[in-house]
N, C-alpha and C positions, 0 to 999 in steps of 0.2 A: 504493499499499499504506500502511495506516494505521500510526502509530508503534508500537502494541502488537503488531500482526502482524509488522512488521519485526523487532521485538526477539525474538519467538518464533523466527522463521526464523534470525536470526543466532545465537542460542543453540544451535539444533539443529545448525547447521553447525559451530559451535565444538566441541560434544560429538562429532560425527562425525570432525572433524579430530583431536581428542585421542585418540579410540579407534583411529584409523588409525595414529597415531604410536606408541601403546603396543603394538599388535599387530605392527608392522612389524619384521622381524628387524634386528639391529644388530650391529656388531662388538664383541666382548667387550673388545678392547684393540687397541693398534697391532698390525697384522698383521706377523709376521716373514716377510719375502720369501725370504731366503736367509741361512744361517749356515754355509756351507761354510768349509773352511780357506782361508787366504789372504785377501787384501783383495777386497772387492766395492765398486766405486766407480761414479760418474757414471751414475746411473740415469735413464732416460726412460720416460714413461708415455703410452699412448694409450688412448682409449675404445674399446669394442667392444660387439658384440651389442645394437644399438639396437632398442628396442621398436617394433613396427610401428604401434602406436597413438599412444603418447606421444611417440615419438622420443627417449626418454631412454636412455643407455647402461645395460646390465645387467652389464657386466664391464669389466675393464681388462687390458691387457697391458703388463708391465713388463719393460724391457730394461736390462741393466747390464754394465759391464766386470767380468771375473771372473779372478782370478789363482790359483785353486785348483791349476792344473796347472803353475805356474811361469812361464807366459807370459801374454799378454793376449788373453783369450777374451771372447766375448759370449754370454750366456745370456738366455733370456726365460721368463716365468712368466705364466700367465693366472689371475686372481682374480675371484670374484663380488663385485660391489659390495654386495650385500645383506648378506653376512656375512663377507667377506674370505677365504673358503675357496678353496683351489686348485681349478681346473677340470680340469686335465689329470692323468691318472694312467696307469700307476703312478708315473712319474717326472714331477712337476710342473714341474721346471726342464729346459728344452730347450736344449741346446748349439747355437748358431748358427755361431760362429766358434771354431775350436779349432786351436791350433798356429802362430799368427802372432806373431811377435816384436815387431811394430810396427804398430799400427793408429792411423792419423793422424786419421781423421775417420769419423764413422758417424751413421746416422739410422734412424728406424723410422716406419712409417706403416701404417694399416689397409689390408688388401687388399679391403675392401668386402664380405667374406663371413665375417666372425667371426674372422679370422686376421690376420697381419701380414707385411709385407715389410721386411727390414732390408738396408740398403746400407752399404758401408764402403770406405774407401781404405786400402790396405795398402802399406806401403814395402817393395819387393822388393829383392833383392840388386842392388847397383850404385846404389841410391838412386832407382830408377824407382818411380813410384806406379801402382798398378793399383786398378781399382774392380770390386767384386763385389756380388752380392746373393743373399740366401737368403730363402725364404719358409717360414712355418709356418702350416699350415692350422688351421682352427677346432678340430680334434680333437688338435692338438699334434704332428702329424707334419710333416716338412719335405719340400722338393722332392726332395732327394737331394744331389748335388754342387752347390756354389754356381755361379751363373751369372756369367761374366765379362761386364761391362757393355758394353765396347768392345774393339776389337782391342788386343793388347799393343803394337802399333806406335804407338799414339797416345801423345802426351805430355800427360798429365792433371795438373791441380794437386791440391793436397792438401785441397780442400773440396768437398763435395757437398751437394745438397738433394735431398729425396725427398718426394713427395706422392702421395696416393691418386688413382688414375684412376677416375672415376666415369662411369656411364651406359653402359658397354659391357662389363659382366661383371666389373669389378673390375680389379685389378692396380696398377701404380704407375708413376710417371714420375720418373726420376732425372736431375738436371741438374748439369753440372760445367763448370769452366774448362778449355779445351784450348789448349795452346800448341804443337801440332804444326807449324804454320807461323809460328812467332813472328817469325822474322827478316823475313818478307815482309808479314805481316799482323797481327802482334800476337797477343794472346790473344782467343780466341773463346768462345762459349757453346754447348755441345752438350747434347742430352738423349737419353735412351733410354727406351722403353716396355717394361715387363715384364709378360708375362701371368701369370695365376694359377699356371701350371705352370713358370714360370721362363724361358719362351722370349723371346728378344729379338724385338720387333716392328718396330723401326725400323732394321734392318740391322745389320751388325757393328760399325759405328762410330757409331751413333746418328744423330740428326737435327741439322743445323746450325741452331740457333735465331737466332744473330747472328754474322756473319763480317765485319762492317764493319771498315774499316781502323783501325789503332791498337788500343788495349786497350778 
């Protein structure tokens, strides 16, 4: 391509890019996610609704700690990335965890279908830790009652990790430290797979990822 022709093409591409930037919708200001009474803290954000052609996310799901009811709750909200507007209606803020006095650890991941799966560790009466999960579908509805990730007889630690399960219809995998046989074997690593409807897929106690001696 000759220099003059290259310049013409480059200018045309620049004009096209400027036109697209001018015509693309934009957020008018910083988007207010939540202004409920009480404190809202420790937010986490995941991408959602990936475009089938470009692979770029079209929305985001925001999770945060919420104290509007006097205890430590978890809420989520989905917003469009193009303009910051809420996706779910009539109530864009969906309660995931309500009524727990002590949430120790929590995480969120995409369910692979435009929604999210949230897992948390709750300190129960007597100081025991329990792991639960709740899902919110792409339309803002939840599974129903939360899923207990493993049997209450297990002795779980206070930290979890959660990631999206891909390639088999979505869902999530949740991993944790387990000290149920600490005296004989030290701490182990277990994981549980959760389906899109909240069903446990790896048994009531999860799958033993590593049970080697010591920690």
